[in-house]
C-alpha positions as CSV (number, residue, x, y, z in Angstrom):
1,M,-7.3,46.9,1.0
2,K,-8.7,44.3,3.9
3,A,-11.1,41.5,2.0
4,K,-7.8,41.1,-0.5
5,G,-5.8,41.0,1.7
6,R,-7.7,39.0,4.2
7,T,-8.2,36.5,1.7
8,L,-4.4,35.8,0.7
9,R,-3.9,35.2,4.7
10,V,-6.5,32.4,4.9
11,G,-5.1,31.2,1.2
12,A,-1.6,31.2,2.9
13,L,-2.3,29.1,5.2
14,I,-4.4,26.5,3.3
15,K,-1.6,26.5,1.0
16,E,0.9,25.7,4.9
17,E,-1.6,23.5,6.1
18,I,-2.2,21.3,2.8
19,A,1.3,20.5,2.2
20,K,2.3,19.4,5.1
21,L,-0.3,17.1,4.5
22,I,1.0,16.5,1.7
23,T,4.9,16.2,3.5
24,K,3.6,13.6,5.5
25,G,1.8,10.7,2.5
26,L,-1.5,10.2,1.8
27,K,-2.8,7.1,2.5
28,D,-4.2,7.1,-1.6
29,P,-1.3,5.1,-3.7
30,R,-2.1,7.3,-7.0
31,I,-0.8,10.0,-5.4
32,G,2.2,10.0,-6.3
33,F,4.6,13.6,-6.2
34,V,3.7,17.1,-5.7
35,S,3.6,20.4,-4.5
36,I,1.1,23.3,-3.7
37,M,1.9,26.2,-5.9
38,D,-0.5,28.7,-4.6
39,V,-3.3,28.6,-3.3
40,R,-6.1,31.6,-5.0
41,M,-9.4,32.0,-2.6
42,S,-12.3,33.4,-3.9
43,S,-13.8,36.1,-3.1
44,D,-16.4,35.3,-0.8
45,L,-13.8,32.1,0.8
46,R,-16.3,29.8,0.2
47,Y,-13.8,28.1,-2.0
48,A,-9.9,27.5,-2.3
49,N,-8.8,26.9,-5.3
50,V,-5.3,25.1,-4.9
51,Y,-3.4,25.2,-8.4
52,V,-0.2,22.5,-7.0
53,S,2.1,20.8,-9.9
54,L,2.5,17.8,-10.7
55,F,5.2,15.3,-11.9
56,G,5.7,12.1,-13.3
57,S,4.4,10.7,-16.5
58,E,1.2,11.9,-18.1
59,A,-0.6,8.8,-16.3
60,E,1.3,9.3,-13.6
61,R,0.1,12.8,-13.1
62,K,-3.4,12.7,-14.0
63,S,-3.9,9.8,-11.3
64,S,-2.2,11.8,-8.9
65,L,-4.5,14.7,-9.3
66,V,-7.4,12.1,-9.6
67,G,-6.4,10.6,-5.7
68,L,-6.2,15.3,-4.7
69,Q,-9.7,15.2,-6.0
70,H,-10.8,12.2,-3.9
71,S,-10.0,12.8,-1.0
72,A,-10.5,16.9,-0.9
73,G,-12.7,16.3,1.4
74,W,-10.6,14.4,4.0
75,I,-8.1,17.5,3.7
76,R,-10.5,20.0,4.0
77,H,-11.6,18.5,7.2
78,E,-7.6,17.9,8.4
79,V,-7.3,21.8,7.6
80,G,-10.3,22.5,9.2
81,R,-8.9,21.5,12.9
82,Y,-6.3,24.7,12.5
83,L,-8.2,26.8,10.6
84,H,-10.6,28.3,12.7
85,M,-13.1,29.5,10.0
86,R,-16.9,30.1,10.7
87,T,-17.4,28.7,7.7
88,L,-14.2,26.2,6.5
89,P,-13.8,27.0,2.3
90,E,-13.8,23.5,0.2
91,I,-11.0,22.7,-1.5
92,R,-10.5,22.1,-5.4
93,F,-7.5,21.2,-6.6
94,F,-6.1,22.0,-10.4
95,P,-2.9,21.9,-12.3
96,D,-0.7,24.5,-12.0
97,D,-1.0,26.8,-15.3
98,T,2.5,26.5,-16.8
99,L,2.6,22.5,-16.6
100,D,0.4,20.3,-19.4
101,K,-2.6,22.1,-20.6
102,V,-3.2,19.2,-23.4
103,Y,-5.8,17.2,-20.4
104,H,-8.6,19.2,-18.9
105,L,-10.5,18.0,-16.3
106,E,-13.5,17.3,-17.7
107,E,-11.5,13.9,-18.7
108,V,-9.4,13.1,-15.8
109,F,-13.0,12.4,-14.1
110,E,-13.7,10.1,-16.9
111,E,-11.2,8.0,-16.0
112,I,-11.6,8.5,-12.0
113,H,-13.9,4.4,-12.4
114,A,-11.1,2.6,-15.4
115,E,-8.7,3.3,-12.5
116,Q,-10.4,2.9,-9.4
117,H,-10.4,-0.8,-11.3
118,Q,-7.2,-1.3,-12.1
119,Q,-6.5,-1.3,-8.1
120,P,-6.4,-4.2,-6.1
121,M,-9.1,-3.8,-3.1
122,L,-7.8,-2.0,-0.3
123,A,-7.6,-3.6,3.4
124,L,-9.2,-1.3,5.5
125,T,-9.2,-1.3,9.7
126,P,-12.7,-1.9,11.1
127,T,-12.3,2.0,12.4
128,E,-11.5,3.1,8.7
129,A,-15.2,1.0,8.0
130,V,-16.5,2.5,9.7
131,D,-15.7,5.7,8.3
132,A,-16.5,5.1,5.2
133,L,-20.1,4.3,6.4
134,K,-20.8,7.0,7.9
135,G,-20.0,8.8,4.7
136,A,-23.4,7.9,2.9
137,G,-25.7,9.0,2.7
138,R,-28.2,6.6,0.4
139,C,-26.5,2.7,0.3
140,F,-27.2,-0.6,-1.2
141,I,-25.9,-4.3,0.7
142,A,-26.1,-7.1,-1.2
143,S,-24.6,-11.0,-1.1
144,H,-24.2,-14.0,-2.4
145,E,-26.7,-16.4,-4.4
146,N,-28.5,-19.9,-1.9
147,P,-27.7,-17.5,1.1
148,D,-27.1,-19.0,4.4
149,G,-27.2,-17.8,7.6
150,D,-23.8,-15.9,8.1
151,A,-24.7,-13.3,4.4
152,I,-27.9,-12.9,5.7
153,G,-27.2,-12.8,9.4
154,S,-24.3,-10.0,8.1
155,M,-26.5,-8.4,5.7
156,L,-29.5,-8.0,8.2
157,A,-26.6,-7.0,11.1
158,L,-24.9,-4.7,8.9
159,R,-28.5,-2.6,7.7
160,L,-28.8,-2.3,12.1
161,L,-25.1,-0.4,12.5
162,L,-26.6,1.7,9.7
163,Q,-29.0,3.3,10.7
164,R,-27.5,4.1,14.5
165,L,-24.8,5.5,12.3
166,G,-27.6,7.9,10.7
167,V,-27.6,6.0,6.6
168,A,-30.9,7.6,6.1
169,E,-31.8,5.3,3.4
170,I,-30.4,1.5,3.0
171,T,-31.7,-0.9,0.6
172,C,-31.1,-5.3,1.7
173,A,-31.4,-7.5,-2.1
174,L,-30.6,-11.3,-2.8
175,Q,-31.4,-13.2,-6.1
176,D,-32.5,-15.8,-3.6
177,E,-35.7,-16.0,-1.4
178,V,-34.6,-15.8,2.5
179,P,-35.0,-19.8,3.7
180,G,-37.7,-20.4,6.3
181,M,-35.4,-20.3,9.4
182,Y,-33.5,-16.8,8.5
183,K,-37.0,-15.0,7.6
184,E,-38.0,-14.0,11.0
185,L,-35.7,-12.3,12.0
186,P,-35.2,-8.3,12.2
187,G,-34.9,-6.7,9.1
188,A,-35.1,-10.1,7.3
189,P,-39.1,-8.7,4.7
190,A,-37.0,-5.5,3.7
191,I,-34.6,-8.2,1.8
192,V,-35.8,-7.1,-1.4
193,N,-34.7,-10.6,-4.7
194,G,-33.2,-10.2,-8.7
195,G,-36.2,-7.4,-10.4
196,A,-36.9,-5.0,-7.6
197,N,-36.6,-0.8,-8.7
198,I,-33.6,-0.7,-6.1
199,P,-33.8,3.0,-5.3
200,E,-30.8,5.3,-6.1
201,Y,-27.8,4.7,-4.1
202,D,-23.7,6.2,-3.4
203,L,-22.5,3.2,-1.4
204,A,-22.5,-0.3,-2.5
205,V,-21.7,-2.9,0.6
206,L,-21.2,-6.5,-0.7
207,V,-21.1,-9.6,2.6
208,D,-19.7,-12.2,2.9
209,C,-18.6,-12.4,-0.2
210,G,-15.6,-11.1,-2.4
211,R,-16.5,-10.5,-5.8
212,L,-20.0,-9.3,-7.9
213,A,-19.6,-12.6,-9.8
214,R,-21.1,-14.6,-6.7
215,L,-24.5,-11.9,-6.6
216,G,-26.3,-14.0,-9.2
217,E,-28.7,-12.0,-10.6
218,I,-28.5,-8.9,-9.3
219,A,-25.3,-8.4,-9.5
220,D,-26.2,-5.8,-12.7
221,L,-27.6,-3.7,-9.2
222,V,-24.9,-2.3,-8.5
223,L,-24.0,0.0,-10.7
224,P,-20.6,1.3,-11.8
225,G,-18.8,3.9,-10.6
226,R,-20.9,3.8,-6.8
227,R,-18.6,3.1,-4.1
228,L,-18.3,-0.1,-3.2
229,L,-17.4,-2.1,-0.4
230,I,-17.1,-5.6,0.9
231,F,-17.1,-7.4,4.4
232,D,-16.1,-10.9,3.7
233,H,-14.4,-14.0,5.9
234,H,-13.7,-16.1,2.3
235,A,-10.7,-16.9,1.6
236,E,-10.3,-14.8,-2.0
237,P,-9.3,-11.9,-3.1
238,G,-11.9,-8.5,-3.3
239,E,-12.8,-7.3,-6.0
240,A,-10.7,-4.7,-8.0
241,G,-11.2,-1.0,-6.9
242,A,-12.7,-1.4,-3.8
243,S,-11.5,-1.9,-0.3
244,G,-13.0,-2.9,2.8
245,I,-12.1,-5.9,5.2
246,V,-11.2,-9.7,3.5
247,D,-10.0,-11.5,6.4
248,A,-9.9,-15.7,6.2
249,R,-9.2,-16.2,10.5
250,Y,-12.7,-14.5,10.9
251,A,-15.3,-17.8,11.0
252,A,-18.3,-16.2,9.5
253,T,-18.7,-13.1,7.7
254,G,-20.8,-11.7,11.4
255,E,-17.6,-11.5,13.2
256,V,-16.4,-9.4,11.0
257,I,-19.5,-6.9,11.3
258,A,-19.6,-7.4,15.0
259,E,-16.3,-5.8,14.8
260,L,-17.5,-3.2,12.8
261,F,-20.0,-2.5,15.4
262,H,-16.9,-2.0,17.8
263,A,-14.8,0.0,16.4
264,A,-18.0,2.1,15.8
265,Q,-18.6,2.3,20.0
266,L,-22.6,0.8,20.2
267,P,-23.3,-2.1,21.9
268,F,-25.7,-4.8,20.4
269,T,-28.6,-4.6,20.7
270,L,-30.5,-6.8,20.3
271,D,-32.0,-7.2,17.6
272,A,-27.8,-6.9,16.4
273,A,-27.1,-9.2,18.3
274,A,-29.8,-11.6,17.0
275,C,-28.7,-11.4,13.7
276,L,-25.1,-11.8,14.9
277,Y,-25.7,-14.7,16.5
278,A,-28.0,-16.3,13.6
279,A,-24.7,-15.2,11.4
280,I,-21.9,-17.1,13.7
281,A,-23.7,-19.8,15.0
282,S,-24.7,-21.2,11.7
283,D,-20.6,-20.5,9.7
284,T,-19.2,-22.9,12.5
285,G,-22.4,-25.0,13.1
286,C,-22.9,-24.4,15.9
287,F,-19.5,-23.6,17.2
288,R,-19.1,-27.7,16.3
289,F,-17.1,-27.3,13.2
290,S,-12.9,-26.5,13.1
291,N,-13.3,-22.6,12.0
292,T,-15.2,-22.3,15.7
293,T,-12.8,-19.4,17.6
294,A,-12.3,-17.8,21.3
295,L,-13.8,-15.3,19.2
296,S,-16.8,-17.2,18.2
297,H,-17.6,-17.7,21.5
298,R,-16.6,-14.1,23.3
299,L,-19.4,-12.8,20.4
300,A,-21.7,-15.3,21.0
301,A,-21.5,-14.5,25.2
302,E,-21.9,-11.1,23.8
303,C,-25.2,-11.4,22.0
304,I,-26.7,-14.0,24.9
305,E,-25.8,-10.6,27.3
306,A,-27.2,-8.6,24.8
307,G,-30.1,-10.8,25.7
308,I,-31.6,-12.8,23.2
309,N,-32.8,-16.7,24.1
310,V,-30.1,-18.9,22.9
311,G,-31.8,-21.9,22.9
312,L,-34.6,-20.3,21.0
313,L,-32.9,-19.4,17.8
314,N,-30.4,-22.7,18.2
315,Q,-33.8,-25.2,18.2
316,R,-35.0,-23.1,14.6
317,F,-31.7,-22.8,12.9
318,F,-30.7,-26.7,13.9
319,N,-32.8,-28.1,15.4
320,D,-37.3,-27.6,13.3
321,M,-37.2,-30.1,10.7
322,R,-40.3,-29.5,7.5
323,A,-41.8,-32.8,6.7
324,A,-40.3,-32.4,3.5
325,K,-36.8,-31.2,4.7
326,F,-37.1,-34.7,6.2
327,E,-38.3,-36.3,2.6
328,M,-35.8,-34.8,1.4
329,M,-33.3,-36.3,3.3
330,R,-34.4,-40.0,2.7
331,R,-34.0,-39.0,-0.9
332,A,-30.6,-38.3,-0.2
333,L,-29.1,-41.1,1.5
334,A,-30.4,-44.0,-1.2
335,R,-28.3,-42.3,-2.9
336,V,-25.2,-42.4,-1.1
337,E,-22.3,-43.3,-3.5
338,T,-18.7,-44.4,-3.0
339,H,-15.9,-43.5,-4.9
340,F,-11.8,-43.6,-4.9
341,D,-12.1,-46.4,-2.0
342,G,-14.3,-44.4,0.7
343,A,-12.7,-40.9,-0.2
344,V,-15.5,-39.7,-1.8
345,A,-19.2,-39.7,-1.3
346,L,-21.6,-38.2,-3.3
347,S,-25.5,-38.0,-3.7
348,W,-27.7,-35.8,-5.4
349,L,-31.3,-34.5,-5.7
350,N,-33.5,-32.9,-8.6
351,E,-36.4,-30.7,-9.4
352,E,-38.8,-33.9,-9.4
353,D,-37.4,-35.0,-6.2
354,L,-38.8,-31.0,-4.7
355,R,-42.0,-31.6,-6.8
356,T,-42.6,-34.6,-5.6
357,V,-42.1,-33.9,-1.4
358,N,-43.3,-30.1,-2.3
359,G,-40.6,-29.3,-1.1
360,S,-37.5,-25.9,-1.5
361,P,-33.9,-25.6,-2.4
362,E,-33.6,-24.5,1.5
363,D,-35.0,-28.2,2.4
364,A,-31.8,-29.5,0.9
365,E,-29.6,-27.3,2.7
366,N,-26.9,-29.2,5.2
367,L,-28.3,-32.4,5.0
368,I,-24.5,-33.2,3.0
369,N,-23.3,-33.2,6.6
370,L,-24.7,-36.3,7.0
371,W,-22.2,-38.5,5.0
372,Q,-19.6,-36.2,5.1
373,A,-19.6,-37.5,9.2
374,V,-18.7,-41.0,7.8
375,E,-15.3,-42.8,8.7
376,G,-13.1,-42.6,5.7
377,V,-14.8,-39.8,4.3
378,R,-12.2,-36.9,3.3
379,V,-14.9,-35.1,0.1
380,A,-18.4,-35.4,0.6
381,A,-20.7,-33.7,-2.3
382,L,-24.0,-32.9,-2.7
383,L,-25.2,-32.1,-6.1
384,K,-28.2,-30.2,-6.4
385,A,-30.3,-30.1,-10.2
386,F,-33.9,-27.9,-10.5
387,E,-33.7,-26.7,-12.8
388,P,-32.2,-26.9,-16.4
389,G,-29.5,-27.1,-17.7
390,V,-27.9,-25.7,-14.6
391,T,-26.0,-28.0,-11.1
392,R,-25.3,-26.2,-8.6
393,V,-22.8,-28.4,-6.3
394,S,-21.9,-27.7,-2.8
395,L,-18.2,-29.8,-1.0
396,R,-17.6,-30.8,2.3
397,S,-14.4,-32.1,2.8
398,D,-11.8,-32.5,6.2
399,I,-8.5,-31.4,6.4
400,S,-6.9,-33.1,3.6
401,F,-9.2,-31.0,1.0
402,D,-9.3,-27.4,-0.1
403,S,-13.1,-27.5,-1.7
404,A,-13.1,-23.9,-2.4
405,L,-9.9,-24.2,-4.2
406,F,-10.3,-27.2,-6.0
407,L,-13.9,-25.2,-7.0
408,R,-12.0,-22.6,-8.0
409,D,-11.9,-24.0,-11.1
410,F,-15.4,-24.2,-11.4
411,G,-15.9,-20.0,-11.0
412,G,-17.6,-21.1,-7.0
413,G,-15.5,-20.2,-3.4
414,G,-16.1,-20.6,-0.1
415,H,-13.6,-22.0,2.8
416,A,-11.2,-24.9,3.0
417,R,-13.7,-27.3,4.5
418,A,-16.9,-25.8,2.7
419,A,-17.6,-24.3,-0.4
420,G,-20.1,-24.9,-3.4
421,A,-20.8,-23.4,-7.4
422,T,-22.9,-24.1,-10.0
423,L,-21.5,-25.6,-13.5
424,E,-23.8,-25.0,-16.5
425,M,-24.0,-28.2,-17.5
426,P,-27.2,-30.6,-16.4
427,L,-26.8,-33.2,-13.1
428,D,-25.2,-36.2,-15.0
429,Q,-23.2,-34.0,-16.8
430,A,-22.1,-32.2,-13.8
431,R,-21.8,-35.2,-12.2
432,E,-19.1,-37.6,-14.1
433,T,-16.9,-33.3,-14.9
434,L,-16.4,-33.1,-10.6
435,L,-15.5,-37.0,-10.8
436,A,-13.3,-36.6,-13.5
437,A,-11.2,-33.7,-11.3
438,L,-11.3,-35.1,-8.2
439,A,-9.3,-38.2,-10.2
440,R,-7.1,-36.3,-10.9
441,Q,-6.3,-34.9,-7.1
442,E,-4.2,-36.2,-4.7
443,G,-3.8,-38.5,-2.8
444,M,-7.1,-40.7,-4.5
445,T,-6.7,-44.0,-5.2
446,G,-8.6,-46.9,-6.2
447,S,-11.2,-46.2,-8.9
448,A,-14.0,-43.8,-9.4
């Protein structure tokens, strides 16, 4: 009788605390109106089976049950703050026997993934995001194709943060190789490319992009059913069903990752500072671009205080130039053509250029800034046809033109002043398609 009395007493206490939590309201939008009917403890007090009445349509009841099951770990933690036991029972939710029994728990779990992908991305605070990262045992981090300094620096800084949070296994992957100027960043040699065997993981994270489509070939490595977090600063919605931080007020995704360090109350190590500086400095054009903010400068100062050699890093990121890049620059400048009374300046490079100068795609990066700075140019374009039937478009623009919005119709994205897209067409067709689309834009005058 004593043992039975204890199980009843513990069950009553757990029922009371869970009822309070539900009354206060859980954050999960899937959980509708529910009522705690009973809590039945196992004889060894290892399990608390919570029976709930679910209200609404069948779909709404299923959604509420899924939400409760997903919240079980958090609810257990909250109950544990008031229930003083040596071993806290595992909490499991079941529909009350008096309700409709036609659907089974197995069917509910099969629908979890589908229901998640019908939900818009859930915005998290930095503290909530850190809590989500802490819960990962094994993590997979990916970023967009043709990666830049922000993508690589953010990825490597997040990797270092995860290590300090105690995550055991971390895999970083990109479709394309790391550009030479970033290969000496801490952790860069550990980044794998498409085709590599990826270990199992329970949490996937996208950095510097909000959509799986921007990962390129490695998008298939983001497995269905895994939790998905997104950290990005581009003005585009994050992948449905995911959670994370997508905020265009940040100048770089590196600033978002820096906020996670702050939320975790972890100072920048020397290695983390180098990666964060690479991310922030690259996306602000070494703090020259209009997206640079006071926060950008404060974080740069914090990186310098952590001990980075800012002169050496700036030399590596912004001044060093391979002979092949110089030759690519000469070819691109010689081909610059203007359209619409000088409002558009366009140039191009192709696979033959790469072979002739013994170059690589990274040797074409940032060349576009040279003719974007010409007086009267609203939009600068560089078309790169480095593989058959595919042309990558880079745009830079002044404040009068939204490059990201313009390229969204082509499946691209980025920033208002700097964006890119991949067109599945040869160079000449891509050029004509781009110019025809620009001709339809407001304010373009003169002939193409």
